[in-house]
C-alpha positions as CSV (number, residue, x, y, z in Angstrom):
1,M,15.6,-19.7,23.9
2,G,15.5,-23.6,22.6
3,Q,13.6,-25.0,19.8
4,P,9.7,-22.9,19.6
5,I,6.8,-25.8,20.1
6,L,4.8,-23.9,17.3
7,E,6.3,-21.8,13.8
8,V,4.3,-20.0,11.6
9,E,6.3,-18.4,8.8
10,H,5.0,-16.2,5.8
11,L,1.5,-17.7,6.5
12,K,-1.0,-16.2,3.9
13,K,-4.7,-16.7,3.3
14,S,-7.4,-15.1,1.3
15,Y,-11.3,-15.5,0.8
16,V,-13.8,-14.0,-1.5
17,N,-11.8,-12.6,-4.6
18,N,-8.4,-13.1,-3.1
19,V,-8.6,-10.2,-0.4
20,P,-6.2,-11.3,2.4
21,I,-7.4,-12.3,5.7
22,L,-4.1,-12.8,6.8
23,D,-1.1,-11.3,4.9
24,D,2.2,-12.5,5.3
25,V,2.4,-13.5,9.1
26,S,4.8,-15.0,10.8
27,F,5.1,-15.9,14.8
28,S,6.5,-18.7,17.3
29,L,5.7,-20.2,20.5
30,Q,8.1,-20.7,23.3
31,K,7.1,-23.9,25.7
32,G,5.2,-22.0,28.4
33,E,4.6,-19.0,27.0
34,V,0.9,-17.2,27.1
35,V,0.5,-15.4,23.7
36,V,-2.0,-13.0,23.1
37,I,-3.6,-12.6,19.7
38,V,-5.5,-8.9,20.1
39,G,-7.3,-6.6,17.5
40,P,-10.9,-5.6,16.5
41,S,-13.6,-7.9,15.0
42,G,-12.2,-9.2,11.1
43,C,-8.8,-8.4,11.7
44,G,-7.9,-12.0,10.8
45,K,-7.0,-13.3,14.6
46,S,-9.5,-16.3,14.9
47,T,-8.7,-17.0,11.1
48,F,-5.2,-17.9,12.0
49,L,-6.0,-20.0,15.1
50,R,-8.3,-22.2,12.4
51,C,-5.3,-22.0,10.1
52,I,-3.0,-23.0,13.2
53,N,-5.1,-26.2,13.7
54,R,-6.1,-26.7,10.0
55,L,-9.8,-26.1,10.5
56,E,-8.8,-23.9,7.6
57,E,-6.5,-24.7,4.1
58,I,-3.7,-21.7,3.7
59,D,-2.8,-20.3,0.8
60,T,0.9,-20.3,1.2
61,G,3.2,-20.1,4.2
62,V,4.4,-22.9,6.6
63,L,3.4,-24.2,9.9
64,K,5.9,-26.2,12.1
65,L,4.9,-28.2,15.3
66,N,8.2,-29.3,17.4
67,G,10.2,-28.4,14.1
68,V,8.2,-30.2,12.0
69,S,6.0,-28.6,9.1
70,Y,2.4,-29.8,9.2
71,E,0.8,-27.4,6.9
72,K,0.3,-30.4,4.0
73,E,-0.5,-32.9,6.2
74,K,-3.7,-34.5,5.7
75,K,-3.7,-38.2,6.7
76,N,-2.2,-37.6,10.2
77,I,-4.2,-34.3,11.0
78,S,-6.1,-35.7,13.8
79,K,-2.8,-36.5,15.3
80,V,-1.6,-33.1,14.7
81,R,-5.0,-31.7,16.6
82,E,-4.0,-34.1,19.4
83,K,-1.0,-32.0,20.1
84,I,-3.1,-28.7,19.8
85,G,-6.0,-28.1,22.0
86,M,-8.2,-26.1,21.4
87,V,-11.2,-24.0,23.4
88,F,-13.9,-22.3,21.5
89,Q,-16.3,-19.1,22.4
90,S,-19.0,-22.2,22.6
91,Y,-18.2,-24.3,25.1
92,D,-18.4,-27.2,23.0
93,L,-20.0,-30.3,25.7
94,F,-22.0,-33.3,24.9
95,P,-25.4,-32.4,26.6
96,N,-26.6,-35.7,26.9
97,M,-23.4,-36.9,28.7
98,T,-22.3,-35.7,32.4
99,I,-19.2,-33.3,33.1
100,L,-16.8,-36.4,33.9
101,N,-17.7,-38.3,30.6
102,N,-17.3,-35.1,28.9
103,L,-13.7,-35.1,29.9
104,L,-13.0,-38.6,29.5
105,L,-14.5,-38.8,26.1
106,A,-11.6,-37.8,23.9
107,P,-8.5,-39.6,26.2
108,M,-10.4,-42.7,25.7
109,K,-11.9,-42.8,22.4
110,V,-9.2,-41.1,20.3
111,Q,-6.2,-41.5,22.6
112,K,-7.2,-44.8,23.7
113,R,-5.7,-44.4,27.4
114,N,-6.2,-46.4,30.3
115,K,-9.9,-45.9,31.5
116,E,-8.9,-45.9,35.4
117,E,-6.0,-43.9,34.8
118,V,-7.5,-41.0,32.7
119,K,-10.7,-41.1,35.4
120,K,-8.4,-40.4,38.1
121,E,-6.8,-37.5,36.2
122,A,-10.3,-35.9,35.2
123,E,-11.1,-35.9,38.9
124,Q,-8.0,-34.3,39.9
125,L,-8.6,-31.6,37.2
126,L,-11.9,-30.9,38.1
127,D,-11.0,-30.4,41.6
128,R,-8.2,-28.2,40.5
129,V,-11.2,-26.0,38.8
130,G,-13.7,-26.7,41.8
131,L,-16.0,-28.6,39.7
132,L,-15.4,-32.2,41.7
133,D,-18.7,-31.9,43.0
134,K,-20.5,-31.5,39.8
135,K,-18.7,-34.2,37.9
136,D,-21.9,-36.4,37.9
137,N,-24.1,-33.1,36.3
138,Y,-25.0,-32.6,32.8
139,P,-24.2,-29.4,31.0
140,R,-27.2,-27.8,31.3
141,Q,-26.8,-27.8,35.4
142,L,-23.7,-25.4,35.3
143,S,-23.2,-21.8,35.2
144,G,-21.5,-20.3,31.8
145,G,-18.3,-19.9,33.8
146,Q,-18.7,-23.7,35.2
147,K,-19.3,-25.2,31.5
148,Q,-15.8,-22.9,30.4
149,R,-14.2,-24.7,32.9
150,V,-15.3,-28.0,32.0
151,A,-14.3,-26.9,28.4
152,I,-11.1,-25.9,29.0
153,G,-10.7,-29.1,31.5
154,S,-11.6,-31.2,28.2
155,A,-8.6,-29.8,26.2
156,I,-6.0,-29.8,29.1
157,I,-6.9,-33.5,29.7
158,R,-5.6,-34.4,26.3
159,K,-2.4,-33.0,27.2
160,P,-1.5,-31.1,24.3
161,K,1.4,-29.2,23.1
162,A,-0.3,-25.9,23.1
163,F,-3.7,-24.9,23.8
164,L,-5.4,-22.5,21.0
165,M,-8.0,-20.4,22.8
166,D,-10.4,-18.6,20.8
167,E,-12.2,-15.7,22.9
168,P,-13.2,-18.3,25.4
169,L,-14.8,-15.8,28.0
170,S,-16.9,-13.8,25.4
171,N,-20.1,-15.3,26.3
172,L,-19.6,-14.5,30.1
173,D,-20.8,-11.3,32.2
174,A,-18.1,-8.9,33.4
175,K,-17.5,-10.1,36.5
176,L,-17.3,-13.7,35.2
177,R,-14.9,-12.9,32.8
178,A,-13.1,-11.3,35.8
179,Q,-13.2,-14.3,37.7
180,M,-12.2,-16.4,34.8
181,R,-9.1,-14.4,33.7
182,V,-8.0,-15.7,37.5
183,E,-9.0,-19.2,36.5
184,L,-7.1,-19.1,33.5
185,V,-3.6,-17.6,35.1
186,K,-3.7,-20.3,38.0
187,L,-3.9,-23.0,35.3
188,H,-1.4,-22.2,33.9
189,K,1.1,-21.3,36.5
190,Q,-0.1,-25.2,37.7
191,L,-0.2,-26.9,34.7
192,D,3.3,-25.0,32.6
193,T,0.8,-24.5,29.7
194,T,1.5,-23.2,26.5
195,I,-1.6,-20.9,25.0
196,I,-2.5,-18.6,22.0
197,Y,-5.2,-16.8,23.3
198,V,-7.3,-14.6,20.5
199,T,-9.4,-11.8,22.1
200,H,-10.7,-8.2,20.9
201,D,-10.4,-7.9,24.8
202,Q,-7.5,-5.2,25.7
203,T,-8.0,-5.9,29.3
204,E,-7.6,-9.7,28.8
205,A,-4.5,-9.1,26.8
206,M,-3.0,-7.0,29.3
207,T,-3.6,-9.5,32.2
208,L,-3.3,-12.6,30.7
209,G,-0.3,-12.5,28.0
210,S,3.5,-12.9,28.7
211,K,3.4,-11.7,25.0
212,I,0.8,-9.6,23.1
213,V,0.3,-9.7,19.1
214,V,-1.4,-7.0,18.1
215,M,-3.3,-7.3,14.7
216,K,-4.7,-5.3,12.0
217,D,-6.4,-5.9,8.7
218,G,-4.6,-9.6,8.4
219,L,-1.1,-7.8,9.6
220,I,0.5,-8.1,12.8
221,Q,1.2,-4.5,13.9
222,Q,3.5,-5.0,17.0
223,V,4.4,-7.9,19.5
224,G,6.1,-7.5,22.5
225,A,5.5,-7.6,26.2
226,P,2.0,-6.0,27.3
227,Q,3.8,-3.3,29.0
228,S,6.4,-2.7,26.7
229,I,3.6,-2.3,23.9
230,Y,1.4,-0.1,26.3
231,D,4.5,2.2,27.2
232,N,6.1,2.4,23.5
233,P,3.4,1.7,20.9
234,V,5.0,1.7,17.2
235,N,1.7,3.0,15.7
236,L,-1.5,5.3,16.2
237,F,-3.4,2.3,15.8
238,V,-1.5,0.5,18.7
239,A,-1.7,3.0,20.6
240,G,-5.3,3.9,20.5
241,F,-6.5,0.2,20.8
242,L,-5.1,-0.8,24.2
243,G,-5.5,1.0,27.1
244,S,-9.4,2.6,28.4
245,P,-9.9,4.9,28.2
246,S,-7.8,5.5,25.0
247,M,-5.1,7.1,24.8
248,N,-5.7,11.2,23.5
249,F,-4.7,12.0,19.9
250,F,-4.2,15.8,18.9
251,R,-3.6,17.3,16.0
252,C,-0.9,19.8,16.4
253,T,1.3,22.3,14.7
254,V,5.3,22.1,15.5
255,K,7.2,25.2,16.3
256,A,10.9,26.0,17.3
257,E,10.8,28.6,20.1
258,E,13.9,30.3,21.5
259,N,16.0,28.8,24.8
260,N,15.7,25.5,22.2
261,R,12.4,24.8,23.6
262,T,10.3,23.1,20.9
263,A,6.3,23.9,21.0
264,L,3.1,22.0,19.5
265,L,0.2,24.0,19.2
266,L,-3.1,22.4,19.0
267,D,-4.7,23.0,15.8
268,D,-8.0,24.5,15.8
269,A,-8.0,26.0,19.0
270,K,-10.2,29.4,19.5
271,T,-7.3,30.2,21.3
272,V,-3.6,29.5,21.8
273,K,-3.2,26.1,23.6
274,K,0.2,24.6,23.8
275,V,2.6,21.5,25.1
276,Y,6.4,22.0,25.3
277,L,8.5,18.8,24.5
278,D,11.9,19.8,25.7
279,G,15.3,17.6,25.5
280,T,16.5,15.4,22.3
281,R,13.1,14.3,21.9
282,G,12.1,18.1,21.0
283,K,14.9,19.1,19.3
284,Q,14.3,15.8,17.0
285,I,10.6,17.3,16.2
286,A,12.0,20.6,15.6
287,D,14.4,19.3,13.0
288,R,12.0,17.2,11.0
289,Y,8.6,18.9,11.6
290,N,9.1,22.6,12.4
291,G,6.1,24.5,10.9
292,R,4.6,21.1,10.1
293,H,1.9,18.9,11.7
294,V,2.3,15.8,13.8
295,I,-0.2,14.1,16.2
296,L,0.3,14.3,19.8
297,G,-0.9,11.4,21.8
298,I,-1.1,11.3,25.7
299,R,-2.7,8.6,28.0
300,P,-5.6,9.8,30.3
301,E,-3.2,9.1,33.4
302,D,-0.4,11.3,32.2
303,I,-2.5,14.6,32.4
304,Y,-2.6,16.1,35.7
305,E,-4.4,19.0,37.5
306,L,-2.0,22.0,38.5
307,D,-1.4,20.9,41.9
308,E,-0.2,17.3,40.7
309,A,1.6,19.0,37.9
310,K,3.7,21.3,40.7
311,K,4.9,18.0,42.5
312,L,5.9,16.6,39.6
313,G,7.4,19.9,38.2
314,I,5.6,19.9,35.1
315,E,3.5,22.8,35.3
316,N,5.5,24.7,32.5
317,E,5.1,22.3,29.8
318,S,1.3,23.0,29.1
319,V,0.0,26.6,28.6
320,D,-3.5,27.1,28.6
321,V,-5.3,23.9,28.1
322,D,-8.2,24.9,29.6
323,E,-11.2,22.5,29.1
324,P,-15.0,22.6,29.6
325,V,-15.9,18.9,30.8
326,V,-18.8,17.5,29.0
327,N,-18.9,14.4,31.2
328,R,-17.8,12.8,34.7
329,E,-17.6,9.4,36.0
330,M,-16.9,8.8,39.5
331,L,-15.4,5.4,39.9
332,G,-14.6,5.2,43.2
333,A,-10.7,5.0,43.0
334,E,-10.7,7.5,40.4
335,V,-12.5,9.6,38.3
336,I,-12.8,9.9,34.6
337,L,-13.5,13.6,33.0
338,Y,-14.1,13.9,29.6
339,F,-13.6,17.1,27.3
340,D,-14.4,17.5,23.7
341,E,-11.2,18.9,21.4
342,Q,-10.8,19.0,17.9
343,G,-14.3,17.2,17.1
344,K,-13.2,14.2,19.4
345,T,-14.5,13.7,23.3
346,L,-11.1,13.0,25.2
347,A,-10.5,11.9,28.4
348,V,-8.6,12.4,31.6
349,R,-7.8,9.9,34.8
350,L,-7.7,12.1,37.9
351,S,-8.0,11.5,41.7
352,P,-11.4,11.0,43.6
353,E,-11.2,14.3,45.1
354,N,-11.5,15.8,42.2
355,Q,-14.7,17.8,42.3
356,T,-15.3,19.2,38.6
357,Q,-18.8,19.1,37.4
358,V,-19.9,18.8,34.1
359,G,-19.8,22.1,32.4
360,E,-17.1,23.8,34.5
361,K,-13.7,24.2,32.9
362,V,-11.0,22.3,33.9
363,S,-7.4,23.1,33.1
364,L,-4.9,20.2,32.2
365,Y,-1.2,19.9,32.3
366,F,0.3,17.2,30.3
367,D,3.4,14.9,31.5
368,M,5.2,15.3,28.1
369,E,7.9,12.9,29.3
370,K,5.3,10.4,28.4
371,A,4.1,12.0,25.4
372,H,4.0,10.3,21.9
373,V,4.4,12.0,18.8
374,F,3.3,10.4,15.3
375,D,3.8,11.2,11.7
376,P,0.4,11.9,10.1
377,E,1.4,10.5,7.1
378,T,2.8,7.1,8.3
379,E,1.2,7.1,11.3
380,E,4.3,5.5,13.0
381,N,5.6,6.8,16.5
382,I,8.5,9.0,15.7
383,F,10.2,8.0,18.9
384,V,9.9,4.6,18.7
385,S,12.5,2.7,16.3
């Protein structure tokens, strides 16, 4: 890999009473990457973007653009911002200017570029995002999705080294958000852009990012490719944050049984409910946790009914995990059944042929090859180093 476009080293930022909003954050962005920073509201992700663009002062740390430090830059901060385009939640368009003039403003006024050259670029850009016929319209005449495309276009036309996008789709309805996700992916491929994208929406994170940065309480929890993080979450927070419905968690007691089998007994169950973790992972758990508590995590799509479990050869890994259904969602391509266990409502994703109704019991079989086990004290995934 070459020189990163953007580097953040040991960034710290505090607000009231020196409570850290960002606590020793380090990060790098390569050319052409789409990095999605995801986390719950208040975790520091938007502050992180504002620090990168110097809209917020930092306490300590180093910011580099193309290898050159700029965190203390004051006189030339406008030049730094020219190289880092920002797209906010709000559309940030001038209401008294046409769409075309909104796009022309920064390149002509700030960058002093040739009017005809920039106009041609702006029209080509509007054509690419399907808005050329709206170039003489005003922002009030556009829909939310159209305004957001113009806002993104106004950042693109400045030709920055990287784009910072702070929840740009959060004001749109669900259908429009889905459409705009597709638009952003197409724009990225067409323009070979480099993007840092902030969102609390894990669907956006999974679908847009070539790399995901999961944040919580000002700390980076995990960085990696979307599928890698989904399949190998390092801790309980990451495991529960990515996925919808989210991963199911069960408090269990580990019991080493005969024939080298390791059972995980569900705590607080009125009857014995247990699952078996075999092989090297089972031995690892038995050696470290026999007689102790762990937290078992398994995603709704990794739980099956008996017929499917037999096809997968996993019917003997679950014993008497029978659950009364408390809610049923028929979603066309799948059925999601909800059940209560250990004071929480949990979920299983099944095929649409399932006819189990609310109040009826469903027998569940876990694919333990896909299961995760977490230490209850550290909350770390025991199987992810």
